[in-house]
PDB file of N, CA, C and O in Angstrom:
ATOM      1  N   UNK A   1     -57.817 -67.031-116.748  1.00  0.00           N
ATOM      2  CA  UNK A   1     -57.393 -67.418-117.170  1.00  0.00           C
ATOM      3  C   UNK A   1     -56.228 -68.527-118.298  1.00  0.00           C
ATOM      4  O   UNK A   1     -55.273 -68.054-118.913  1.00  0.00           O
ATOM      5  N   UNK A   2     -56.497 -69.528-118.320  1.00  0.00           N
ATOM      6  CA  UNK A   2     -54.821 -70.488-118.539  1.00  0.00           C
ATOM      7  C   UNK A   2     -54.937 -70.576-120.503  1.00  0.00           C
ATOM      8  O   UNK A   2     -55.896 -70.774-121.249  1.00  0.00           O
ATOM      9  N   UNK A   3     -53.759 -70.371-120.713  1.00  0.00           N
ATOM     10  CA  UNK A   3     -53.428 -70.413-122.345  1.00  0.00           C
ATOM     11  C   UNK A   3     -52.870 -72.080-122.426  1.00  0.00           C
ATOM     12  O   UNK A   3     -52.027 -72.444-121.606  1.00  0.00           O
ATOM     13  N   UNK A   4     -53.243 -72.763-123.161  1.00  0.00           N
ATOM     14  CA  UNK A   4     -52.664 -74.171-123.553  1.00  0.00           C
ATOM     15  C   UNK A   4     -51.361 -73.649-124.426  1.00  0.00           C
ATOM     16  O   UNK A   4     -51.337 -72.745-125.262  1.00  0.00           O
ATOM     17  N   UNK A   5     -50.393 -74.412-124.020  1.00  0.00           N
ATOM     18  CA  UNK A   5     -49.463 -74.534-125.265  1.00  0.00           C
ATOM     19  C   UNK A   5     -49.379 -75.395-125.960  1.00  0.00           C
ATOM     20  O   UNK A   5     -48.963 -76.465-125.516  1.00  0.00           O
ATOM     21  N   UNK A   6     -49.695 -75.281-127.155  1.00  0.00           N
ATOM     22  CA  UNK A   6     -49.607 -76.249-128.446  1.00  0.00           C
ATOM     23  C   UNK A   6     -48.299 -77.055-128.834  1.00  0.00           C
ATOM     24  O   UNK A   6     -47.235 -76.495-129.099  1.00  0.00           O
ATOM     25  N   UNK A   7     -48.406 -77.846-128.837  1.00  0.00           N
ATOM     26  CA  UNK A   7     -47.120 -78.803-129.395  1.00  0.00           C
ATOM     27  C   UNK A   7     -47.744 -78.697-130.699  1.00  0.00           C
ATOM     28  O   UNK A   7     -48.922 -78.364-130.831  1.00  0.00           O
ATOM     29  N   UNK A   8     -46.946 -78.986-131.699  1.00  0.00           N
ATOM     30  CA  UNK A   8     -46.538 -78.979-132.999  1.00  0.00           C
ATOM     31  C   UNK A   8     -46.904 -80.327-133.023  1.00  0.00           C
ATOM     32  O   UNK A   8     -48.094 -80.636-132.969  1.00  0.00           O
ATOM     33  N   UNK A   9     -45.850 -81.325-133.111  1.00  0.00           N
ATOM     34  CA  UNK A   9     -46.198 -83.059-133.531  1.00  0.00           C
ATOM     35  C   UNK A   9     -45.192 -83.841-131.414  1.00  0.00           C
ATOM     36  O   UNK A   9     -44.123 -83.730-130.814  1.00  0.00           O
ATOM     37  N   UNK A  10     -46.160 -84.323-131.290  1.00  0.00           N
ATOM     38  CA  UNK A  10     -45.785 -85.930-130.186  1.00  0.00           C
ATOM     39  C   UNK A  10     -44.606 -86.469-131.325  1.00  0.00           C
ATOM     40  O   UNK A  10     -44.429 -86.439-132.543  1.00  0.00           O
ATOM     41  N   UNK A  11     -43.893 -87.004-130.029  1.00  0.00           N
ATOM     42  CA  UNK A  11     -43.130 -87.955-130.458  1.00  0.00           C
ATOM     43  C   UNK A  11     -43.631 -89.350-131.149  1.00  0.00           C
ATOM     44  O   UNK A  11     -42.913 -90.094-131.818  1.00  0.00           O
ATOM     45  N   UNK A  12     -45.118 -89.563-130.824  1.00  0.00           N
ATOM     46  CA  UNK A  12     -45.806 -90.540-131.438  1.00  0.00           C
ATOM     47  C   UNK A  12     -46.219 -90.906-133.004  1.00  0.00           C
ATOM     48  O   UNK A  12     -46.561 -91.925-133.604  1.00  0.00           O
ATOM     49  N   UNK A  13     -46.006 -89.557-133.323  1.00  0.00           N
ATOM     50  CA  UNK A  13     -46.520 -89.193-134.627  1.00  0.00           C
ATOM     51  C   UNK A  13     -44.917 -89.420-135.599  1.00  0.00           C
ATOM     52  O   UNK A  13     -44.823 -89.503-136.823  1.00  0.00           O
ATOM     53  N   UNK A  14     -44.313 -89.452-135.046  1.00  0.00           N
ATOM     54  CA  UNK A  14     -42.968 -89.931-135.787  1.00  0.00           C
ATOM     55  C   UNK A  14     -42.829 -91.648-136.020  1.00  0.00           C
ATOM     56  O   UNK A  14     -42.921 -92.558-135.196  1.00  0.00           O
ATOM     57  N   UNK A  15     -42.597 -91.675-137.345  1.00  0.00           N
ATOM     58  CA  UNK A  15     -42.366 -93.213-137.801  1.00  0.00           C
ATOM     59  C   UNK A  15     -40.914 -93.932-136.793  1.00  0.00           C
ATOM     60  O   UNK A  15     -40.055 -93.158-136.370  1.00  0.00           O
ATOM     61  N   UNK A  16     -40.857 -94.890-136.617  1.00  0.00           N
ATOM     62  CA  UNK A  16     -39.548 -95.563-135.453  1.00  0.00           C
ATOM     63  C   UNK A  16     -38.472 -95.536-136.843  1.00  0.00           C
ATOM     64  O   UNK A  16     -38.635 -95.701-138.051  1.00  0.00           O
ATOM     65  N   UNK A  17     -37.596 -95.309-136.178  1.00  0.00           N
ATOM     66  CA  UNK A  17     -36.627 -95.572-137.411  1.00  0.00           C
ATOM     67  C   UNK A  17     -35.691 -96.823-137.135  1.00  0.00           C
ATOM     68  O   UNK A  17     -35.276 -97.175-136.031  1.00  0.00           O
ATOM     69  N   UNK A  18     -35.429 -97.458-138.432  1.00  0.00           N
ATOM     70  CA  UNK A  18     -35.019 -99.313-138.332  1.00  0.00           C
ATOM     71  C   UNK A  18     -33.499 -98.693-137.548  1.00  0.00           C
ATOM     72  O   UNK A  18     -32.837 -97.657-137.622  1.00  0.00           O
ATOM     73  N   UNK A  19     -33.409-100.212-136.657  1.00  0.00           N
ATOM     74  CA  UNK A  19     -32.116-100.134-136.030  1.00  0.00           C
ATOM     75  C   UNK A  19     -30.776-100.587-136.949  1.00  0.00           C
ATOM     76  O   UNK A  19     -31.198-100.925-138.055  1.00  0.00           O
ATOM     77  N   UNK A  20     -29.512-100.696-136.890  1.00  0.00           N
ATOM     78  CA  UNK A  20     -28.785-101.112-137.940  1.00  0.00           C
ATOM     79  C   UNK A  20     -29.055-102.646-137.919  1.00  0.00           C
ATOM     80  O   UNK A  20     -28.956-103.267-138.977  1.00  0.00           O
ATOM     81  N   UNK A  21     -29.277-103.069-137.158  1.00  0.00           N
ATOM     82  CA  UNK A  21     -29.554-104.587-137.393  1.00  0.00           C
ATOM     83  C   UNK A  21     -30.371-104.724-138.840  1.00  0.00           C
ATOM     84  O   UNK A  21     -30.016-105.132-139.946  1.00  0.00           O
ATOM     85  N   UNK A  22     -31.371-104.306-138.433  1.00  0.00           N
ATOM     86  CA  UNK A  22     -32.980-104.141-139.427  1.00  0.00           C
ATOM     87  C   UNK A  22     -31.734-103.344-140.554  1.00  0.00           C
ATOM     88  O   UNK A  22     -30.941-103.922-141.298  1.00  0.00           O
ATOM     89  N   UNK A  23     -31.836-102.514-140.440  1.00  0.00           N
ATOM     90  CA  UNK A  23     -30.894-101.940-142.294  1.00  0.00           C
ATOM     91  C   UNK A  23     -30.055-102.925-142.506  1.00  0.00           C
ATOM     92  O   UNK A  23     -29.671-102.910-143.676  1.00  0.00           O
ATOM     93  N   UNK A  24     -29.494-103.978-141.733  1.00  0.00           N
ATOM     94  CA  UNK A  24     -28.367-105.009-142.554  1.00  0.00           C
ATOM     95  C   UNK A  24     -29.312-105.833-143.159  1.00  0.00           C
ATOM     96  O   UNK A  24     -29.290-106.240-144.320  1.00  0.00           O
ATOM     97  N   UNK A  25     -30.078-106.037-142.365  1.00  0.00           N
ATOM     98  CA  UNK A  25     -30.579-107.704-142.599  1.00  0.00           C
ATOM     99  C   UNK A  25     -31.635-107.296-144.174  1.00  0.00           C
ATOM    100  O   UNK A  25     -32.225-108.128-144.863  1.00  0.00           O
ATOM    101  N   UNK A  26     -31.600-105.903-144.376  1.00  0.00           N
ATOM    102  CA  UNK A  26     -33.086-105.120-145.733  1.00  0.00           C
ATOM    103  C   UNK A  26     -32.547-105.530-146.750  1.00  0.00           C
ATOM    104  O   UNK A  26     -33.057-106.247-147.611  1.00  0.00           O
ATOM    105  N   UNK A  27     -31.106-104.952-146.705  1.00  0.00           N
ATOM    106  CA  UNK A  27     -30.127-104.825-147.530  1.00  0.00           C
ATOM    107  C   UNK A  27     -28.830-106.045-148.231  1.00  0.00           C
ATOM    108  O   UNK A  27     -28.018-105.971-149.154  1.00  0.00           O
ATOM    109  N   UNK A  28     -29.203-107.135-147.195  1.00  0.00           N
ATOM    110  CA  UNK A  28     -28.483-108.460-147.346  1.00  0.00           C
ATOM    111  C   UNK A  28     -28.496-109.027-148.231  1.00  0.00           C
ATOM    112  O   UNK A  28     -29.079-110.059-147.899  1.00  0.00           O
ATOM    113  N   UNK A  29     -28.052-109.156-149.988  1.00  0.00           N
ATOM    114  CA  UNK A  29     -28.383-109.467-150.451  1.00  0.00           C
ATOM    115  C   UNK A  29     -28.549-111.328-150.735  1.00  0.00           C
ATOM    116  O   UNK A  29     -29.318-111.770-151.589  1.00  0.00           O
ATOM    117  N   UNK A  30     -27.767-112.135-149.938  1.00  0.00           N
ATOM    118  CA  UNK A  30     -27.989-113.220-149.810  1.00  0.00           C
ATOM    119  C   UNK A  30     -29.015-113.617-148.603  1.00  0.00           C
ATOM    120  O   UNK A  30     -29.027-114.831-148.404  1.00  0.00           O
ATOM    121  N   UNK A  31     -29.719-113.002-147.911  1.00  0.00           N
ATOM    122  CA  UNK A  31     -31.063-112.689-147.170  1.00  0.00           C
ATOM    123  C   UNK A  31     -31.696-112.827-147.556  1.00  0.00           C
ATOM    124  O   UNK A  31     -32.481-113.690-147.164  1.00  0.00           O
ATOM    125  N   UNK A  32     -31.969-111.938-148.913  1.00  0.00           N
ATOM    126  CA  UNK A  32     -33.517-111.580-149.622  1.00  0.00           C
ATOM    127  C   UNK A  32     -33.387-112.963-150.458  1.00  0.00           C
ATOM    128  O   UNK A  32     -34.194-113.771-150.000  1.00  0.00           O
ATOM    129  N   UNK A  33     -32.816-113.374-151.277  1.00  0.00           N
ATOM    130  CA  UNK A  33     -32.348-114.346-152.270  1.00  0.00           C
ATOM    131  C   UNK A  33     -33.087-115.639-151.194  1.00  0.00           C
ATOM    132  O   UNK A  33     -34.096-116.257-151.534  1.00  0.00           O
ATOM    133  N   UNK A  34     -32.510-115.824-150.149  1.00  0.00           N
ATOM    134  CA  UNK A  34     -33.164-116.926-149.234  1.00  0.00           C
ATOM    135  C   UNK A  34     -34.669-116.564-149.412  1.00  0.00           C
ATOM    136  O   UNK A  34     -35.421-117.183-150.165  1.00  0.00           O
ATOM    137  N   UNK A  35     -34.976-115.658-148.758  1.00  0.00           N
ATOM    138  CA  UNK A  35     -36.484-114.962-148.971  1.00  0.00           C
ATOM    139  C   UNK A  35     -37.245-115.190-149.671  1.00  0.00           C
ATOM    140  O   UNK A  35     -38.372-115.574-149.358  1.00  0.00           O
ATOM    141  N   UNK A  36     -36.800-115.002-150.908  1.00  0.00           N
ATOM    142  CA  UNK A  36     -37.383-114.797-152.541  1.00  0.00           C
ATOM    143  C   UNK A  36     -38.004-116.276-152.604  1.00  0.00           C
ATOM    144  O   UNK A  36     -39.180-116.579-152.801  1.00  0.00           O
ATOM    145  N   UNK A  37     -36.204-117.647-152.245  1.00  0.00           N
ATOM    146  CA  UNK A  37     -36.648-118.894-152.655  1.00  0.00           C
ATOM    147  C   UNK A  37     -38.134-119.226-151.560  1.00  0.00           C
ATOM    148  O   UNK A  37     -39.207-119.491-152.103  1.00  0.00           O
ATOM    149  N   UNK A  38     -38.029-119.173-150.098  1.00  0.00           N
ATOM    150  CA  UNK A  38     -39.125-119.259-149.664  1.00  0.00           C
ATOM    151  C   UNK A  38     -40.196-118.940-149.564  1.00  0.00           C
ATOM    152  O   UNK A  38     -41.055-119.756-149.229  1.00  0.00           O
ATOM    153  N   UNK A  39     -40.425-117.917-149.771  1.00  0.00           N
ATOM    154  CA  UNK A  39     -41.992-117.173-150.596  1.00  0.00           C
ATOM    155  C   UNK A  39     -42.238-117.924-151.964  1.00  0.00           C
ATOM    156  O   UNK A  39     -43.277-118.582-152.021  1.00  0.00           O
ATOM    157  N   UNK A  40     -41.350-117.908-153.160  1.00  0.00           N
ATOM    158  CA  UNK A  40     -41.907-118.913-153.749  1.00  0.00           C
ATOM    159  C   UNK A  40     -42.418-120.439-153.548  1.00  0.00           C
ATOM    160  O   UNK A  40     -43.422-120.858-154.123  1.00  0.00           O
ATOM    161  N   UNK A  41     -41.915-120.942-152.991  1.00  0.00           N
ATOM    162  CA  UNK A  41     -41.683-122.308-151.969  1.00  0.00           C
ATOM    163  C   UNK A  41     -43.651-122.157-151.831  1.00  0.00           C
ATOM    164  O   UNK A  41     -44.572-122.572-152.535  1.00  0.00           O
ATOM    165  N   UNK A  42     -43.601-121.577-150.911  1.00  0.00           N
ATOM    166  CA  UNK A  42     -44.825-121.163-150.099  1.00  0.00           C
ATOM    167  C   UNK A  42     -46.055-121.245-151.236  1.00  0.00           C
ATOM    168  O   UNK A  42     -46.986-122.050-151.267  1.00  0.00           O
ATOM    169  N   UNK A  43     -45.700-119.946-152.328  1.00  0.00           N
ATOM    170  CA  UNK A  43     -46.704-120.358-153.287  1.00  0.00           C
ATOM    171  C   UNK A  43     -46.895-121.168-154.127  1.00  0.00           C
ATOM    172  O   UNK A  43     -47.987-121.330-154.672  1.00  0.00           O
ATOM    173  N   UNK A  44     -45.512-122.037-154.461  1.00  0.00           N
ATOM    174  CA  UNK A  44     -46.189-123.299-155.535  1.00  0.00           C
ATOM    175  C   UNK A  44     -47.374-124.236-154.431  1.00  0.00           C
ATOM    176  O   UNK A  44     -48.543-124.431-154.763  1.00  0.00           O
ATOM    177  N   UNK A  45     -46.808-124.697-153.190  1.00  0.00           N
ATOM    178  CA  UNK A  45     -47.737-125.432-152.418  1.00  0.00           C
ATOM    179  C   UNK A  45     -49.145-124.896-152.585  1.00  0.00           C
ATOM    180  O   UNK A  45     -50.008-125.703-152.931  1.00  0.00           O
ATOM    181  N   UNK A  46     -49.507-123.530-152.364  1.00  0.00           N
ATOM    182  CA  UNK A  46     -50.951-123.216-152.090  1.00  0.00           C
ATOM    183  C   UNK A  46     -51.058-123.170-154.181  1.00  0.00           C
ATOM    184  O   UNK A  46     -52.209-123.336-154.584  1.00  0.00           O
ATOM    185  N   UNK A  47     -50.462-123.058-154.801  1.00  0.00           N
ATOM    186  CA  UNK A  47     -51.046-123.252-156.327  1.00  0.00           C
ATOM    187  C   UNK A  47     -50.895-124.667-156.536  1.00  0.00           C
ATOM    188  O   UNK A  47     -51.482-125.135-157.511  1.00  0.00           O
ATOM    189  N   UNK A  48     -50.181-125.482-155.764  1.00  0.00           N
ATOM    190  CA  UNK A  48     -50.379-127.189-156.416  1.00  0.00           C
ATOM    191  C   UNK A  48     -51.388-127.804-155.457  1.00  0.00           C
ATOM    192  O   UNK A  48     -51.800-128.950-155.639  1.00  0.00           O
ATOM    193  N   UNK A  49     -51.770-127.083-154.482  1.00  0.00           N
ATOM    194  CA  UNK A  49     -52.783-127.630-153.708  1.00  0.00           C
ATOM    195  C   UNK A  49     -54.264-126.881-153.582  1.00  0.00           C
ATOM    196  O   UNK A  49     -55.149-126.842-152.728  1.00  0.00           O
ATOM    197  N   UNK A  50     -54.109-126.476-154.517  1.00  0.00           N
ATOM    198  CA  UNK A  50     -55.529-125.892-154.991  1.00  0.00           C
ATOM    199  C   UNK A  50     -55.844-126.461-156.782  1.00  0.00           C
ATOM    200  O   UNK A  50     -56.549-125.703-157.448  1.00  0.00           O
ATOM    201  N   UNK A  51     -55.372-127.613-157.397  1.00  0.00           N
ATOM    202  CA  UNK A  51     -55.358-128.024-158.403  1.00  0.00           C
ATOM    203  C   UNK A  51     -55.029-129.543-158.124  1.00  0.00           C
ATOM    204  O   UNK A  51     -54.391-130.159-158.978  1.00  0.00           O
ATOM    205  N   UNK A  52     -55.377-130.081-157.136  1.00  0.00           N
ATOM    206  CA  UNK A  52     -55.373-131.118-156.788  1.00  0.00           C
ATOM    207  C   UNK A  52     -57.065-131.538-156.490  1.00  0.00           C
ATOM    208  O   UNK A  52     -57.360-132.663-156.085  1.00  0.00           O
TER     209      UNK A  52
END
């Protein structure tokens, strides 16, 4: 008779932890503002393209 050892959670079940560089870019207000402008330009192009 074999007894199976049950493990609560595998390492794959946990979400990945962001690196220090990732956290820096997420919190950087200058980078966020730049990405905000880029996103708005993309949306303007899509909306303007639909009205022509």
